[in-house]
Backbone as CSV, one residue per row, in Angstrom:
resi,resn,N_x,N_y,N_z,CA_x,CA_y,CA_z,C_x,C_y,C_z
1,UNK,105.849,40.560,93.636,106.329,41.842,92.954,105.034,42.037,92.964
2,UNK,104.749,43.789,92.990,103.350,44.348,93.409,102.985,45.031,91.778
3,UNK,101.756,44.663,91.349,101.184,45.245,89.918,100.481,46.586,90.472
4,UNK,100.649,47.844,90.122,99.875,48.727,90.242,99.272,49.219,88.933
5,UNK,98.143,49.573,89.260,97.376,50.539,87.987,97.334,51.800,87.996
6,UNK,97.556,52.722,86.729,97.239,54.056,87.104,96.609,54.727,86.248
7,UNK,95.040,54.889,86.628,93.846,55.204,85.730,94.347,56.983,85.643
8,UNK,94.538,56.923,84.068,94.770,58.846,83.868,93.656,59.372,83.241
9,UNK,93.160,60.439,84.087,92.179,61.452,83.929,90.695,60.955,83.584
10,UNK,90.252,59.608,83.559,88.838,59.447,83.463,87.864,60.256,84.264
11,UNK,87.783,61.678,83.374,87.211,62.528,83.936,85.817,62.976,82.936
12,UNK,84.941,63.507,83.585,83.362,63.536,82.215,84.094,64.601,81.387
13,UNK,84.624,65.063,81.592,84.873,66.445,80.176,85.750,65.553,79.282
14,UNK,86.588,64.702,79.704,87.230,63.893,78.412,86.225,62.870,77.767
15,UNK,85.274,62.433,78.708,84.713,61.353,77.932,83.235,61.895,77.306
16,UNK,82.549,62.605,77.709,81.630,63.290,77.240,80.915,64.494,77.090
17,UNK,82.357,65.205,77.688,82.274,66.579,77.991,82.968,67.628,77.113
18,UNK,83.414,68.731,77.333,84.011,69.334,76.560,84.921,68.996,74.992
19,UNK,85.691,67.754,75.836,86.859,67.236,75.146,86.458,65.545,74.749
20,UNK,85.161,65.280,75.005,84.814,64.097,74.992,84.878,63.356,73.477
21,UNK,85.048,62.178,73.082,85.078,61.742,71.784,84.370,60.178,71.923
22,UNK,83.838,59.894,70.667,83.320,58.492,70.987,84.391,57.369,71.276
23,UNK,85.650,57.322,70.878,86.612,56.584,71.087,86.557,56.429,72.773
24,UNK,86.596,57.501,73.440,86.873,57.756,74.540,85.656,56.950,75.379
25,UNK,84.289,57.150,75.013,82.947,56.644,75.416,83.144,55.289,75.705
26,UNK,83.658,54.946,74.282,83.867,53.506,74.151,84.822,52.547,75.222
27,UNK,85.814,53.542,75.667,86.283,52.328,76.683,85.931,52.186,78.005
28,UNK,84.984,52.857,78.205,84.635,53.205,79.556,84.518,51.791,80.226
29,UNK,83.714,50.747,79.535,83.263,49.550,80.027,84.576,48.616,80.345
30,UNK,85.451,48.692,79.525,86.813,47.994,79.512,88.036,48.725,80.596
31,UNK,87.371,50.022,80.990,88.540,50.547,81.993,87.996,50.049,83.359
32,UNK,86.712,49.786,83.310,85.747,49.279,84.713,86.390,48.284,84.959
33,UNK,86.385,47.495,83.859,86.635,45.565,84.031,87.893,45.775,84.573
34,UNK,89.393,46.395,84.224,90.634,46.573,84.297,90.912,46.660,85.402
35,UNK,89.925,48.090,86.522,90.225,48.643,87.331,89.682,47.528,88.631
36,UNK,88.527,46.876,88.220,88.035,45.665,88.899,89.138,44.399,89.041
37,UNK,90.051,44.390,88.054,91.261,43.212,88.257,92.054,43.671,89.181
38,UNK,92.275,44.453,89.848,93.706,44.946,90.714,92.852,45.233,91.878
39,UNK,93.651,45.015,93.085,92.974,45.236,94.447,93.144,46.629,94.534
40,UNK,91.917,47.147,95.246,91.644,48.471,95.402,93.496,49.628,95.779
41,UNK,93.883,48.850,96.713,95.199,49.736,97.508,96.292,49.769,96.134
42,UNK,96.003,48.973,95.313,97.245,48.650,94.076,96.583,49.721,93.143
43,UNK,95.423,50.943,92.891,95.144,51.376,91.678,95.485,52.954,92.327
44,UNK,95.700,53.347,91.564,96.168,54.922,91.518,95.582,55.505,90.380
45,UNK,95.243,56.802,90.767,94.695,57.696,89.359,94.787,59.209,89.588
46,UNK,94.621,59.575,88.240,94.801,61.009,88.051,93.581,61.737,87.822
47,UNK,93.704,63.307,87.959,92.689,63.936,87.700,93.388,65.532,87.071
48,UNK,93.140,65.713,85.709,93.360,66.486,85.306,92.838,68.033,86.028
49,UNK,93.755,68.910,86.458,92.816,70.420,87.315,93.309,71.249,87.001
50,UNK,92.129,71.893,86.461,92.578,73.573,86.128,91.960,74.425,86.899
51,UNK,92.263,75.774,86.994,91.320,76.343,87.872,90.484,77.665,86.811
52,UNK,90.157,78.363,87.235,89.316,79.296,86.624,89.920,80.286,85.689
53,UNK,90.938,80.342,85.816,91.961,81.486,84.966,92.172,80.136,83.827
54,UNK,92.003,79.403,83.428,92.992,77.994,82.689,93.138,78.680,81.136
55,UNK,92.220,79.510,80.911,92.140,80.324,79.293,93.425,81.456,79.192
56,UNK,94.295,81.655,80.331,95.186,82.597,80.353,96.550,81.913,80.780
57,UNK,96.342,80.342,80.749,97.764,79.922,81.288,98.575,79.553,79.872
58,UNK,99.412,78.596,79.571,100.012,78.567,78.155,99.188,77.170,77.767
59,UNK,99.039,76.339,78.546,97.915,75.517,78.029,96.787,76.040,77.406
60,UNK,95.987,76.840,78.320,94.831,77.296,77.425,95.016,78.085,76.642
61,UNK,96.028,78.699,76.069,96.397,79.285,74.937,96.552,78.545,74.055
62,UNK,97.022,77.335,74.285,97.556,76.575,73.233,96.117,75.660,72.610
63,UNK,95.250,75.523,73.852,93.951,74.501,73.878,92.990,75.173,74.632
64,UNK,92.497,76.332,73.610,91.337,76.899,74.193,90.006,76.743,74.314
65,UNK,89.571,75.597,75.211,88.876,74.685,75.192,88.792,74.444,76.651
66,UNK,87.779,75.429,77.692,87.672,74.908,78.815,87.303,73.712,79.297
67,UNK,88.247,73.376,80.238,87.742,71.514,80.894,88.404,71.578,81.912
68,UNK,87.960,70.435,82.859,88.460,70.126,83.995,88.885,70.944,84.801
69,UNK,87.773,72.223,85.069,88.164,73.261,85.902,87.723,72.621,87.121
70,UNK,88.348,72.824,88.118,88.191,72.363,89.381,86.865,72.936,89.937
71,UNK,85.961,71.913,90.641,84.674,71.942,91.563,83.410,71.755,90.115
72,UNK,83.945,71.620,88.991,82.769,71.610,87.845,82.422,70.238,87.593
73,UNK,81.282,69.915,87.334,81.150,68.651,86.601,82.013,67.820,85.754
74,UNK,82.569,68.635,84.746,83.465,68.071,83.904,85.219,67.693,84.373
75,UNK,85.144,68.163,85.957,86.183,67.937,86.514,86.158,66.393,87.011
76,UNK,85.098,66.475,87.429,84.883,64.921,88.247,85.151,63.924,87.326
77,UNK,85.430,63.242,88.268,86.009,61.547,87.314,84.477,61.005,87.052
78,UNK,84.167,60.117,86.267,82.805,59.370,85.804,82.441,58.623,87.272
79,UNK,81.061,58.873,87.186,80.794,58.519,88.625,80.882,57.148,88.660
80,UNK,80.489,56.324,87.641,80.539,54.737,87.683,82.045,54.381,87.700
81,UNK,82.785,55.117,87.536,84.171,55.021,87.188,84.748,55.056,89.019
82,UNK,84.424,56.449,89.511,84.770,56.598,90.744,84.129,55.828,91.978
83,UNK,83.432,54.989,91.700,82.443,54.422,92.736,83.983,53.383,92.934
84,UNK,84.357,53.246,92.033,85.312,51.749,91.980,86.844,51.884,92.568
85,UNK,86.745,53.278,92.357,88.517,54.263,92.865,88.369,54.139,94.682
86,UNK,87.404,53.794,95.173,87.557,53.598,96.618,88.621,53.288,96.874
87,UNK,89.574,53.706,97.911,90.878,53.125,98.201,91.851,53.430,97.425
88,UNK,91.625,54.344,96.349,92.612,54.527,95.175,93.189,56.044,95.706
89,UNK,94.600,55.981,95.336,95.126,57.206,95.869,95.022,58.338,94.410
90,UNK,94.375,59.278,94.769,94.097,59.738,93.735,95.082,61.191,93.493
91,UNK,95.741,61.707,92.237,96.515,62.975,92.127,95.968,63.916,91.896
92,UNK,95.468,65.331,91.766,95.196,66.156,91.051,96.524,66.927,90.429
93,UNK,96.498,67.056,89.015,97.600,67.585,88.205,97.394,68.817,87.438
94,UNK,97.811,69.730,87.668,97.708,71.094,86.889,97.935,70.787,85.011
95,UNK,98.962,69.962,84.951,99.545,69.852,83.513,99.652,68.198,82.851
96,UNK,99.773,68.005,82.037,99.540,66.720,81.229,100.312,65.284,82.439
97,UNK,101.463,65.407,82.867,102.076,64.399,83.866,102.031,64.824,84.951
98,UNK,102.391,63.942,86.273,101.706,64.050,87.457,103.491,63.909,88.125
99,UNK,104.508,65.045,88.257,105.689,64.620,88.960,105.269,63.846,90.330
100,UNK,104.285,64.315,91.004,104.333,63.928,92.533,103.805,62.136,92.543
101,UNK,103.213,62.030,91.409,102.614,60.445,91.079,103.834,59.355,90.765
102,UNK,104.979,60.310,89.995,105.967,59.703,89.804,106.888,59.456,90.850
103,UNK,107.336,60.485,91.649,107.918,60.726,92.908,107.497,59.994,93.876
104,UNK,105.815,59.820,94.166,105.669,58.857,95.291,106.003,57.236,94.768
105,UNK,105.721,57.160,93.496,105.961,55.467,92.751,107.298,55.179,92.908
106,UNK,108.321,56.397,92.804,109.822,56.002,92.584,110.044,55.488,94.466
107,UNK,109.491,56.180,94.949,110.151,56.123,96.663,109.484,54.547,97.121
108,UNK,107.997,54.275,96.311,107.631,52.905,96.777,108.109,51.984,95.991
109,UNK,109.285,52.263,94.765,109.681,51.186,94.305,111.068,50.742,94.802
110,UNK,111.483,51.839,95.497,112.721,52.106,96.105,112.713,50.943,97.318
111,UNK,111.250,50.546,97.844,111.089,49.783,98.983,110.574,48.441,98.591
112,UNK,109.938,48.104,97.299,109.658,46.684,96.515,109.129,47.026,95.470
113,UNK,109.468,45.943,94.661,109.395,45.781,93.329,108.203,45.843,92.730
114,UNK,108.257,46.568,91.775,106.704,47.117,90.921,106.361,46.960,89.695
115,UNK,105.597,46.303,89.309,105.205,46.554,87.955,104.220,47.845,87.529
116,UNK,104.005,48.435,86.521,103.103,49.676,86.708,102.269,49.579,85.123
117,UNK,100.931,49.598,85.217,100.316,49.527,83.856,99.328,50.738,84.094
118,UNK,99.262,51.990,82.929,98.497,52.683,82.670,97.419,52.623,81.351
119,UNK,96.441,53.063,82.033,95.104,53.245,81.053,94.215,54.592,81.443
120,UNK,93.257,55.051,80.355,92.959,56.256,80.435,92.979,56.950,79.247
121,UNK,92.752,58.365,79.631,92.654,59.140,78.775,93.565,60.406,79.066
122,UNK,94.093,61.138,77.705,94.041,60.585,76.435,95.458,60.042,75.918
123,UNK,95.671,59.226,75.797,96.918,58.321,75.206,97.876,59.378,74.493
124,UNK,97.555,60.534,73.542,98.415,61.092,73.134,99.257,62.335,73.967
125,UNK,98.315,62.907,75.303,98.376,63.724,76.153,98.906,63.373,77.509
126,UNK,98.217,63.055,78.089,98.596,62.670,79.402,98.912,61.273,79.676
127,UNK,98.353,60.340,79.153,98.864,58.791,79.471,100.162,59.148,78.738
128,UNK,100.983,59.182,77.548,102.302,59.426,77.211,103.042,60.108,78.126
129,UNK,102.574,61.253,78.492,103.371,61.960,79.306,103.938,61.614,80.704
130,UNK,102.819,60.924,81.640,102.845,60.248,82.827,103.801,58.675,82.403
131,UNK,103.374,58.366,81.601,103.992,57.078,81.167,105.704,57.319,80.718
132,UNK,105.819,58.503,80.375,107.467,59.044,80.386,108.244,59.654,81.537
133,UNK,107.465,60.480,82.225,107.984,60.610,83.469,108.238,59.365,84.430
134,UNK,107.296,58.350,84.586,107.764,57.160,84.964,108.800,56.023,85.034
135,UNK,108.976,56.312,83.015,110.134,55.477,82.871,111.299,56.253,83.026
136,UNK,111.321,57.722,83.079,112.692,58.662,83.501,112.746,58.158,85.083
137,UNK,111.795,58.329,85.521,111.827,58.295,87.214,112.350,56.659,87.399
138,UNK,111.964,55.808,86.798,112.328,54.490,87.233,112.716,53.331,86.013
139,UNK,113.718,53.705,85.496,114.268,53.127,84.252,113.776,51.608,84.058
140,UNK,114.170,50.894,85.393,114.388,49.200,85.425,112.817,48.860,85.470
141,UNK,111.833,49.953,85.854,110.533,49.109,86.419,110.229,48.976,85.415
142,UNK,109.181,47.867,84.986,108.349,47.197,84.064,107.197,48.200,83.908
143,UNK,107.140,49.025,82.449,105.752,49.771,83.000,105.048,49.462,81.461
144,UNK,103.964,49.335,81.274,103.271,48.617,79.967,101.715,49.866,80.354
145,UNK,100.956,49.696,78.940,99.748,50.484,78.679,98.904,49.190,78.315
146,UNK,97.525,49.370,78.127,96.522,48.634,77.678,95.849,49.380,76.518
147,UNK,96.602,49.234,75.516,95.872,50.087,74.324,94.345,50.074,74.114
148,UNK,93.743,48.928,74.704,92.185,48.704,74.508,91.404,49.552,75.398
149,UNK,92.030,49.934,76.788,91.778,50.954,77.425,91.666,52.161,77.940
150,UNK,92.852,53.118,76.796,92.790,54.035,76.451,92.190,54.391,75.097
151,UNK,92.133,56.025,75.075,91.750,56.810,73.853,92.530,57.938,73.402
152,UNK,92.900,58.617,72.258,93.667,59.657,72.077,92.463,60.225,71.590
153,UNK,93.161,62.057,71.210,92.395,62.656,70.655,91.504,62.584,69.191
154,UNK,92.790,61.730,68.674,92.139,61.106,67.415,92.860,59.938,67.270
155,UNK,91.919,58.481,66.683,92.382,57.502,66.459,93.827,57.599,65.847
156,UNK,94.371,58.195,65.201,95.534,58.607,64.571,96.677,58.841,65.768
157,UNK,96.473,59.526,66.574,96.850,59.974,67.566,97.300,59.185,68.739
158,UNK,96.552,58.311,69.097,96.186,57.611,70.033,97.621,56.633,69.414
159,UNK,97.696,56.152,68.060,98.615,55.146,67.484,99.724,55.598,67.564
160,UNK,100.362,56.890,67.423,101.545,57.597,67.317,101.665,57.676,68.579
161,UNK,101.298,57.951,69.778,101.485,57.655,71.003,101.924,56.511,71.532
162,UNK,101.380,55.129,70.913,101.671,54.238,71.191,103.362,53.517,70.665
163,UNK,103.456,54.128,69.503,104.906,53.927,68.623,105.771,54.626,69.808
164,UNK,105.556,55.800,70.096,106.213,56.577,70.910,106.791,56.048,72.185
165,UNK,105.923,55.617,72.585,105.869,54.854,74.090,106.770,53.720,73.895
166,UNK,106.366,52.776,73.019,107.158,51.561,72.380,108.756,51.844,72.280
167,UNK,108.808,52.771,71.567,110.083,53.178,71.299,110.901,53.620,72.670
168,UNK,109.991,54.064,73.701,110.803,54.319,74.804,110.704,53.231,76.160
169,UNK,109.951,51.990,75.321,110.516,51.150,76.468,109.098,50.985,77.110
170,UNK,107.902,51.411,76.643,107.104,51.172,77.603,106.225,50.116,76.410
171,UNK,105.640,48.923,77.227,105.243,47.965,76.205,103.684,47.938,76.305
172,UNK,103.147,46.767,75.898,101.849,46.477,76.158,101.615,45.155,75.852
């Protein structure tokens, strides 16, 4: 069985930039350790990617804080994490979940037995969105998260997302 790690949105804006939190900063070393525990070819990652018109999008109107604008420092993956992603497949996504990531992993699961683990930011938005997309695409694949390597917008919303994922058979 091939075990794949999916690193969600470990970008500057979510760690210590425009939407950064103490909780996000606190998981960085654990995330790095987790990445090191997987072979590079078994690591996939996502990047929240918005364009200059972000504030005119539906998301931007509901969350009017510019973040992860393509080409900015905030959009980039934190450098000490990025250096660990050499060889990883990185998916830019314009919204919370990546359909392309789910489709690619589903195609891979049709060829070999997989187990997926998700970590990253934010538990209650992009991690939960990707976990549920992956579970819907591959209901028989074991999917888990590592709560110690994730942070939510708030500690309470982090916990609520864990409850939601557990109810949808995403374990830890």
